[in-house]
N, C-alpha and C positions, 0 to 999 in steps of 0.2 A: 390490561385485563387481569383479573384475579384468576390465575391458572388452576386454582383449587376448585373452581366452580365451572360446571359444564354450561354449554350454551343453552341447554334446556332449562337448567336451574335459573339462569339469568332472566329468562323469559317467564319463569314461574310455571313451567310445564313438565310433564313426564316424557320420557324418551320415546314413548309410543304415540305421542301427540300427532294429530292429523294436520295436514297442510293448512286447512281452514283455521284450526285452533292456533297454529303458529302465527298466522296473519292477524287474527283477532287479538292475541296477546300483544303483538307488536304495536297495533293501533292504540290499545289501551295505555301502554307504557309511553308511547310517543306523546299522547295528550298529557299524561302526568308529568313527564320530564321535559316538556317544552320550556326553553329558556325564558320565554315571555311570562311564564308563571312564577319565576323566581322572585323572592322577596327582597333580596339584596345581591351584591356582587359575589359574595361567597357562595350563596345558594345557587346562583347562576352557573358558577364554575363547576359545582358539584353535579348539577343537572346535566351540564354538557358532557362531563366525564361519564356519568351513568348512561346517558343516551348513546355515547360512542360505543360502550360495551353492548348495549341493546342492539344497536345497528349492526355491529360485527356479528353477533349471534344470529340475528334475523337474516342477514345476507348469506350466511352459510346454510341455515336450516330451510330457507325457502327454495334453495336450488337442490334438486333431486340428487344430482351427481355429487355436489359438495357435501350434502348431508350424508350420503352413503359412505363417502370417504371419511367423514368425521366420525360416524358411528363405528366404523371399523377401527379407527384410532382409539376410541373410547374402550372398545372391547379389548384391544391389546393392552391398554393401560390397566384394565381390571384384571387381566390374566397375569400381569406382572406383579399384582398385589397392591397397586396404588389404591388408596381409599379416597374417593371423591366426596365432597360435602353433599349432604342430602337436603340441607336447608338453604333456601334462597335468602340473599341479603335483604334485610327488612326495608332498606331504602328503595329497592326495586320490586319487592314482593307485591303481587296483586292476587286476589282470590281467583281460584280456578273458575268459579262461577261467573265472575265479572269478565274474565278473559274469553271464556268459551260458551257462555250462555246465549241462548237465542233471544231475539227481541220479543216484545209482547205481541201475541197473536200470530207469531211465525210458526210454521210447521215445516217438516221435511218436504211435504207436498208443494208448499209455497216456494221453498228454496229451489225445487226442481223446475217449477214454472218460471221462476225468475231466470234461471240459467238458460232455459230454452228460449225465452224471450230475448235475452241478451245475445245469444248465439245467432238468432234470426236477425236481430238488429245489426250485428256486425256484418252479416252477409249482405244486407241491404245497403249498409253504409259504404262497403267496398264497391258496390254497384253504382254509387253516386246518388241514390235517392234518399237524401238527408231528411226530408220532411217525414217520409214513411219510417225511417230508422228511429226517429224520435219517439214515435208511438210505441215501438217495441222496447226501447230503453226505459221509457217511463213505466211500462208494464212490469219491467224487471224491478224497478225501484219500488213500485207498489207492493210487490210480493216479498221483496228483501231489500230493506233500506240500510243494510250494514255494509254493503260492498261499495267502496270508493270508486271503483272502475265503472260502475253503472252510472254514477253521477257525472264522471269525467266524460264518458262517451256521449251522454245526453247533451252536455254543454258543447262538446265538439260538433255534434250534428247540428245543433242550434246555430252555432257560429257559421258553419258552411251554408246552412239553409237561410241565413240572415233573418232568423226568427227573433223573438223577444230578447233584447240585450240584457234586460234586468234578470230574466229567468236563466239565461246562459251564465251570467255572473254568479247567480245564486247556486246553481247546480255545481259550478266549478269550485266555489268556496266550500261547499259541503264535502266535495271530494278531498280538498286540501285539509279540512278539519279532521277528516277520518285518517288521512295519511299526510301529516304536515311536512314531512321531509321528502315527499315525492316531487322532485323538480319538474317532471313532465306536466303535472297538474298546474303548477305555478306558471310554467311557460305558456300553457294554453290560456290562462287567465290574462297574462300579459298581452297575448295575441288578440284576445277579445277586446281589450281596452284599446289596442292599436287600431283595430278595425272600426271602433267607435270614435276614433279621433282623440281619445283621452290619453295623450302621450305621457303626461306627468305620472299617471297611475301605472302605466306600463313600465316606465323608467324605474319607478320605485320597486316594482316586483322583480325586474331583472337585476337590479342592484342588490336586492335581498338575497336572490339566488346566489350571486357571486360572493356574497358575504360568507356563505357556508360552503360554497363550491367554487373556488377561484378558477378552476379549470373548465368551467362550463362554457364551451365555445358558442353554443346556440344563443345563450343570454348575451354574450359579448357581441356577437354579430348583430343581434337585434338592436342593441344600444347604438352600435355604430351606424346602422341603417337609419336610425332616427336622428342621427347627427350628434350623438353624445360620445364623449371619450370614455374609455374603459380603464379603471384603476389609475395607474401612473402614466398612462399613455400621453396625457396632455403635458405632464411634467417632462417626459422623455422628449417630446417634440420641441419644447423650449430649450432643453439642454443641447439637442442636436443643432438647433438654429443658432444658439449662442456660440457653439464651437465653429460653426460654418462662418459666422461673422468674424470671429477672431482669426480664422485661418486666411482671411482675405488680405 
């Protein structure tokens, strides 16, 4: 990471940015820097590096404790006379309006309604009434369609309630589109495909997760449970078998 640039500048934000603004800026950048949008291999590598910087910045700023410690560190640097860049790298720069603006027809009142509906939906979800929870989650989406978690929870409730497979997949994909690097959303999509008996799609999703996160044990376990080998496991098995045969 470029040490002359603060995490706020990497996300195109001011130091006083609110939690929701940080989340929205990250989402916008995640879409822009997704490797699938690369035009060639060079562009792909550049996007991967830029996204690594964005992810590092987001993971610190989204955590209240880490952000507080980081802000203190910045303050100390400024007190020592260090001059930090005030302009964001053009490759990562996005407009403040795009990052923090509200959607068409959205108001603070609607945002509040959405949060209340989501909170109620979570309460009902924990009680096990999945069908009823769906109603509240969809009400949250109707009032605020920018929150990935609303789509994720709706898809999750639909899966448990064994409701429309198509709609569950649709909601889950919308959550992934908004936060493409959230593996929890991808794991849910894989689980939905598993429950529908479409193992080939589930396998593809779990393997895609492991492509970017080789340590994801949940994805590994799900592949094994479906009867698929993980990474070099099949190769390791034959190596062990060959050694065993030679040792006889």
